[in-house]
KOLKOLSE-178761 format. One record per residue (C-alpha): residue in three letters; residue number from 1; z, y, x. Coordinates in Angstrom, 1 decimal. Layout:
BEGIN
aa/i/Z/Y/X
ALA/NUM/Z/Y/X .
...
END
This chain:
BEGIN
aa/i/Z/Y/X
UNK/1/0.0/0.0/0.0 .
UNK/2/-1.0/3.4/1.4 .
UNK/3/1.2/6.4/1.0 .
UNK/4/0.7/10.1/1.7 .
UNK/5/3.3/12.9/1.6 .
UNK/6/3.4/16.3/0.2 .
UNK/7/6.1/19.0/-0.1 .
UNK/8/7.5/20.5/-3.3 .
UNK/9/9.9/23.4/-3.1 .
UNK/10/12.6/23.0/-5.8 .
UNK/11/15.1/25.5/-4.6 .
UNK/12/15.6/28.1/-1.9 .
UNK/13/17.6/25.8/0.2 .
UNK/14/15.7/22.6/0.1 .
UNK/15/12.2/21.2/0.6 .
UNK/16/11.6/17.7/-1.0 .
UNK/17/9.2/15.1/0.2 .
UNK/18/7.5/12.9/-2.4 .
UNK/19/5.5/9.8/-1.6 .
UNK/20/2.1/9.6/-3.1 .
UNK/21/0.9/6.2/-4.1 .
UNK/22/-2.8/6.7/-3.6 .
UNK/23/-3.8/3.7/-5.7 .
UNK/24/-2.3/3.2/-9.1 .
UNK/25/-4.6/0.3/-9.9 .
UNK/26/-2.9/-3.1/-9.4 .
UNK/27/-4.4/-5.8/-7.2 .
UNK/28/-7.3/-7.6/-8.8 .
UNK/29/-10.1/-10.1/-8.1 .
UNK/30/-13.7/-9.0/-7.8 .
UNK/31/-15.4/-8.8/-11.2 .
UNK/32/-17.0/-12.0/-12.4 .
UNK/33/-20.5/-11.7/-13.9 .
UNK/34/-19.5/-14.2/-16.5 .
UNK/35/-16.7/-11.9/-17.6 .
UNK/36/-19.1/-9.0/-17.8 .
UNK/37/-21.4/-11.1/-20.0 .
UNK/38/-18.6/-12.1/-22.2 .
UNK/39/-17.5/-8.5/-22.8 .
UNK/40/-21.1/-7.4/-23.3 .
UNK/41/-21.6/-10.0/-25.9 .
UNK/42/-18.4/-9.3/-27.7 .
UNK/43/-19.2/-5.6/-28.0 .
UNK/44/-22.8/-6.3/-29.1 .
UNK/45/-21.8/-8.8/-31.8 .
UNK/46/-19.4/-6.5/-33.6 .
UNK/47/-20.1/-3.2/-35.3 .
UNK/48/-16.6/-2.2/-36.4 .
UNK/49/-14.5/-2.5/-33.3 .
UNK/50/-10.9/-1.4/-33.3 .
UNK/51/-9.9/-0.4/-29.8 .
UNK/52/-6.3/-0.5/-28.5 .
UNK/53/-5.6/1.1/-25.1 .
UNK/54/-2.5/1.1/-23.0 .
UNK/55/-1.4/2.6/-19.7 .
UNK/56/-3.7/0.4/-17.7 .
UNK/57/-6.8/2.3/-18.9 .
UNK/58/-5.4/5.5/-17.2 .
UNK/59/-4.5/4.0/-13.8 .
UNK/60/-8.0/4.8/-12.5 .
UNK/61/-7.3/8.4/-13.3 .
UNK/62/-4.2/8.4/-11.1 .
UNK/63/-1.5/7.8/-13.7 .
UNK/64/0.5/4.6/-13.0 .
UNK/65/1.4/2.1/-15.6 .
UNK/66/4.8/0.6/-16.2 .
UNK/67/4.7/-3.1/-15.4 .
UNK/68/2.0/-3.9/-12.9 .
UNK/69/3.1/-5.6/-9.7 .
UNK/70/3.5/-3.4/-6.7 .
UNK/71/2.1/-0.2/-8.2 .
UNK/72/3.7/0.0/-11.7 .
UNK/73/6.7/2.3/-12.4 .
UNK/74/9.1/-0.6/-12.7 .
UNK/75/8.0/-2.1/-9.3 .
UNK/76/8.4/1.3/-7.5 .
UNK/77/11.5/2.6/-9.2 .
UNK/78/14.9/1.5/-10.5 .
UNK/79/14.9/4.3/-13.1 .
UNK/80/13.8/3.6/-16.6 .
UNK/81/12.4/5.8/-19.4 .
UNK/82/14.8/7.9/-21.4 .
UNK/83/16.2/6.3/-24.5 .
UNK/84/15.8/8.5/-27.6 .
UNK/85/19.4/8.2/-28.7 .
UNK/86/20.6/9.2/-25.3 .
UNK/87/18.3/12.2/-25.3 .
UNK/88/19.8/13.3/-28.7 .
UNK/89/23.4/12.9/-27.7 .
UNK/90/23.6/14.1/-24.1 .
UNK/91/22.7/17.6/-23.0 .
UNK/92/22.8/16.5/-19.4 .
UNK/93/20.1/13.9/-20.1 .
UNK/94/18.0/16.5/-21.8 .
UNK/95/18.4/18.8/-18.8 .
UNK/96/17.4/16.0/-16.4 .
UNK/97/14.4/15.0/-18.6 .
UNK/98/13.0/18.6/-18.8 .
UNK/99/13.6/19.3/-15.1 .
UNK/100/11.6/16.2/-14.1 .
UNK/101/9.0/16.9/-16.8 .
UNK/102/8.6/20.5/-15.6 .
UNK/103/8.0/19.5/-12.0 .
UNK/104/5.5/16.8/-13.0 .
UNK/105/3.6/18.6/-15.6 .
UNK/106/1.0/20.5/-13.5 .
UNK/107/-0.1/17.3/-11.9 .
UNK/108/0.0/15.2/-15.1 .
UNK/109/-1.9/17.7/-17.2 .
UNK/110/-4.6/18.1/-14.6 .
UNK/111/-5.6/14.4/-14.8 .
UNK/112/-9.2/13.7/-15.9 .
UNK/113/-10.6/10.9/-18.0 .
UNK/114/-12.2/8.1/-16.0 .
UNK/115/-15.2/5.8/-16.6 .
UNK/116/-13.3/3.7/-19.2 .
UNK/117/-12.5/6.8/-21.4 .
UNK/118/-16.0/8.0/-21.2 .
UNK/119/-17.4/4.5/-21.9 .
UNK/120/-15.4/4.5/-25.2 .
UNK/121/-16.7/7.9/-26.1 .
UNK/122/-20.3/6.5/-25.7 .
UNK/123/-19.4/3.5/-28.0 .
UNK/124/-18.0/5.9/-30.5 .
UNK/125/-21.2/7.9/-30.4 .
UNK/126/-23.1/4.7/-31.1 .
UNK/127/-20.9/4.1/-34.2 .
UNK/128/-19.5/0.8/-32.7 .
UNK/129/-15.9/1.9/-33.0 .
UNK/130/-13.8/2.2/-36.1 .
UNK/131/-11.0/3.9/-34.3 .
UNK/132/-9.2/4.2/-30.9 .
UNK/133/-5.5/3.5/-31.0 .
UNK/134/-3.8/4.5/-27.8 .
UNK/135/-0.3/3.8/-26.6 .
UNK/136/-0.7/6.6/-24.0 .
UNK/137/0.5/10.2/-24.3 .
UNK/138/-1.9/11.6/-21.6 .
UNK/139/-4.6/13.0/-23.9 .
UNK/140/-7.3/11.5/-21.8 .
UNK/141/-9.3/10.1/-24.7 .
UNK/142/-9.5/13.5/-26.3 .
UNK/143/-10.4/15.1/-22.9 .
UNK/144/-13.3/12.5/-22.8 .
UNK/145/-14.5/13.8/-26.1 .
UNK/146/-13.5/11.0/-28.4 .
UNK/147/-12.8/12.2/-32.0 .
UNK/148/-11.3/9.2/-33.7 .
UNK/149/-8.1/8.8/-31.7 .
UNK/150/-4.7/7.8/-33.1 .
UNK/151/-1.9/8.4/-30.5 .
UNK/152/0.4/5.6/-31.5 .
UNK/153/3.3/6.9/-29.4 .
UNK/154/2.6/10.6/-29.8 .
UNK/155/1.4/13.1/-27.3 .
UNK/156/2.9/14.9/-24.3 .
UNK/157/0.9/18.0/-25.1 .
UNK/158/3.1/19.3/-27.9 .
UNK/159/6.8/20.1/-27.9 .
UNK/160/8.7/20.4/-31.2 .
UNK/161/12.3/21.0/-32.5 .
UNK/162/14.2/18.1/-34.1 .
UNK/163/16.2/20.5/-36.2 .
UNK/164/13.4/22.6/-37.7 .
UNK/165/9.6/22.7/-37.9 .
UNK/166/9.0/24.7/-34.7 .
UNK/167/6.3/23.5/-32.4 .
UNK/168/4.8/24.9/-29.2 .
UNK/169/1.9/23.8/-27.0 .
UNK/170/3.1/22.1/-23.9 .
UNK/171/1.2/24.5/-21.6 .
UNK/172/3.0/27.4/-23.2 .
UNK/173/6.3/25.7/-23.0 .
UNK/174/5.7/25.3/-19.2 .
UNK/175/5.6/29.1/-19.0 .
UNK/176/8.9/29.3/-20.9 .
UNK/177/10.5/26.8/-18.6 .
UNK/178/9.2/28.6/-15.6 .
UNK/179/10.6/32.0/-16.7 .
UNK/180/14.0/30.4/-17.1 .
UNK/181/13.8/28.7/-13.7 .
UNK/182/12.2/31.1/-11.3 .
UNK/183/13.9/29.3/-8.4 .
UNK/184/11.8/26.2/-8.9 .
UNK/185/8.5/26.6/-7.1 .
UNK/186/6.0/23.8/-7.5 .
UNK/187/3.4/23.7/-4.8 .
UNK/188/2.0/20.1/-4.9 .
UNK/189/3.2/16.9/-6.5 .
UNK/190/1.5/13.5/-6.9 .
UNK/191/4.3/11.0/-7.5 .
UNK/192/4.2/11.2/-11.3 .
UNK/193/5.3/8.5/-13.8 .
UNK/194/3.3/7.2/-16.9 .
UNK/195/4.8/9.9/-19.2 .
UNK/196/4.3/12.7/-16.7 .
UNK/197/7.7/13.2/-15.2 .
UNK/198/9.0/12.7/-11.6 .
UNK/199/12.2/11.4/-10.0 .
UNK/200/14.7/14.0/-8.9 .
UNK/201/18.2/13.8/-7.6 .
UNK/202/21.2/15.2/-9.6 .
UNK/203/21.5/17.9/-7.0 .
UNK/204/17.9/19.0/-7.6 .
UNK/205/18.5/19.1/-11.3 .
UNK/206/21.8/20.8/-11.3 .
UNK/207/20.8/24.4/-11.9 .
UNK/208/17.9/23.8/-14.3 .
UNK/209/18.0/25.6/-17.6 .
UNK/210/16.5/24.3/-20.8 .
UNK/211/15.6/26.8/-23.6 .
UNK/212/16.9/26.7/-27.1 .
UNK/213/14.6/26.7/-30.1 .
UNK/214/13.5/30.3/-30.7 .
UNK/215/13.4/29.7/-34.5 .
UNK/216/16.7/27.9/-35.3 .
UNK/217/18.6/28.3/-32.0 .
UNK/218/19.0/24.5/-31.8 .
UNK/219/19.0/22.7/-28.5 .
UNK/220/16.8/19.7/-29.4 .
UNK/221/13.4/20.6/-28.1 .
UNK/222/11.5/17.4/-27.3 .
UNK/223/7.9/16.3/-26.6 .
UNK/224/6.1/14.9/-29.7 .
UNK/225/6.4/11.4/-28.1 .
UNK/226/7.9/8.2/-29.6 .
UNK/227/10.7/7.6/-27.0 .
UNK/228/12.0/4.2/-26.3 .
UNK/229/14.5/3.4/-29.0 .
UNK/230/12.7/5.6/-31.6 .
UNK/231/10.5/4.4/-34.4 .
UNK/232/6.8/5.1/-35.0 .
UNK/233/6.4/7.2/-38.2 .
UNK/234/5.6/5.1/-41.2 .
UNK/235/2.5/7.1/-42.1 .
UNK/236/1.1/6.3/-38.6 .
UNK/237/1.9/2.6/-39.0 .
UNK/238/0.1/2.6/-42.3 .
UNK/239/-3.0/4.2/-40.7 .
UNK/240/-2.9/1.4/-38.1 .
UNK/241/-2.8/-1.2/-40.9 .
UNK/242/-5.8/0.5/-42.6 .
UNK/243/-7.7/0.3/-39.3 .
UNK/244/-7.0/-3.4/-39.0 .
UNK/245/-8.3/-4.0/-42.5 .
UNK/246/-11.4/-2.0/-41.8 .
UNK/247/-12.3/-3.4/-38.4 .
UNK/248/-14.3/-6.6/-37.7 .
UNK/249/-12.7/-7.2/-34.2 .
UNK/250/-10.1/-5.8/-31.8 .
UNK/251/-10.7/-4.8/-28.2 .
UNK/252/-7.5/-4.3/-26.1 .
UNK/253/-8.0/-2.3/-22.9 .
UNK/254/-5.3/-1.9/-20.3 .
UNK/255/-2.2/-3.1/-22.1 .
UNK/256/0.3/-5.9/-21.3 .
UNK/257/1.2/-5.7/-25.0 .
UNK/258/4.8/-6.0/-24.0 .
UNK/259/5.8/-3.3/-26.5 .
UNK/260/5.9/-4.7/-29.9 .
UNK/261/4.0/-1.9/-31.6 .
UNK/262/0.9/-2.9/-29.7 .
UNK/263/1.5/-6.6/-29.9 .
UNK/264/1.8/-6.4/-33.6 .
UNK/265/-1.7/-5.0/-33.9 .
UNK/266/-3.0/-8.2/-32.2 .
UNK/267/-1.0/-10.4/-34.5 .
UNK/268/-2.2/-8.7/-37.6 .
UNK/269/-5.8/-8.8/-36.5 .
UNK/270/-5.5/-12.5/-35.7 .
UNK/271/-3.8/-13.2/-39.0 .
UNK/272/-6.9/-11.6/-40.7 .
UNK/273/-9.1/-14.1/-38.8 .
UNK/274/-10.7/-11.4/-36.7 .
UNK/275/-11.5/-12.0/-33.0 .
UNK/276/-9.5/-10.3/-30.3 .
UNK/277/-10.7/-9.6/-26.7 .
UNK/278/-8.3/-8.3/-24.0 .
UNK/279/-9.3/-6.6/-20.8 .
UNK/280/-6.3/-6.2/-18.6 .
UNK/281/-5.2/-6.8/-15.0 .
UNK/282/-2.3/-9.3/-15.2 .
UNK/283/-0.7/-11.3/-18.0 .
UNK/284/-0.2/-10.0/-21.5 .
UNK/285/2.2/-11.0/-24.2 .
UNK/286/-0.8/-12.2/-26.3 .
UNK/287/-2.5/-14.5/-23.8 .
UNK/288/-1.9/-17.6/-25.8 .
UNK/289/-3.3/-16.3/-29.1 .
UNK/290/-6.4/-14.2/-28.3 .
UNK/291/-10.0/-15.2/-28.2 .
UNK/292/-11.0/-13.7/-24.9 .
UNK/293/-9.0/-12.6/-21.8 .
UNK/294/-10.8/-10.8/-19.0 .
UNK/295/-9.1/-9.5/-15.8 .
UNK/296/-11.1/-6.8/-14.2 .
UNK/297/-11.0/-3.2/-13.0 .
UNK/298/-12.7/-1.1/-15.7 .
UNK/299/-14.7/0.9/-13.2 .
UNK/300/-16.2/-2.3/-11.9 .
UNK/301/-16.9/-4.3/-15.0 .
UNK/302/-17.9/-1.6/-17.5 .
UNK/303/-20.9/-0.4/-15.5 .
UNK/304/-22.3/-3.9/-15.6 .
UNK/305/-22.6/-4.0/-19.4 .
UNK/306/-26.0/-3.6/-20.9 .
UNK/307/-25.1/-1.3/-23.7 .
END
């Protein structure tokens, strides 16, 4: 694994060094022509494909996933995502979250869609896709130009108040955070996590200030993300159910399906006797019940398709 370093000034007294993992894509075997033919045939044979994407589709954009060996978040760090209930109850956890998110945002929000995102946009233009359901919060499908996208776990690009109906664009919220924390000077940062934050020490977080809601003065501003321990809104779940009914097949791209909300989509599609194909590097929770499993890097297999 190759690492580079870069400096980020977080206070007047300290320069921090972050390691850059220059490759977020897990180890994989060379693409097999037979796999490319299988995927090509699957897409050609279906006209109402429901697509489910996970963190693995964004690794080629430079955003790591959670569970891949060596390069995933859990392989590189002992820390785990914030639990929703902890965020609500503990102001120190909220401060830690927003400090880490503030430092990581410039890098996270600058990420660009890769070949896989653009490939799905082309399939959408050809009316091959019923809808794209993504477990990601990185907005890369929208950046690629896709219109029919359901963000199953929300988006990092909107901040809202849990006590009232106040919302603010995440870019504008970055300006608010910056005005409250002028001592934090972000020069460069690459070591982001799947949801866009970074790892900081308690000392580095200590003086960080989090704004209150300007509408209700509450202290529960949070990204419009479904945190671990929280529930997906019922209306969103119903939309997913409708897509499963409408589709003639399911294509999973870049998800281990470890999180039940994604795995459930596979189970419901299979229970409706519709075929499921999965393209993912590494094992998935659904390997024993799907029709096709392909392990390949998207940037290597998708260009081989004759679509």
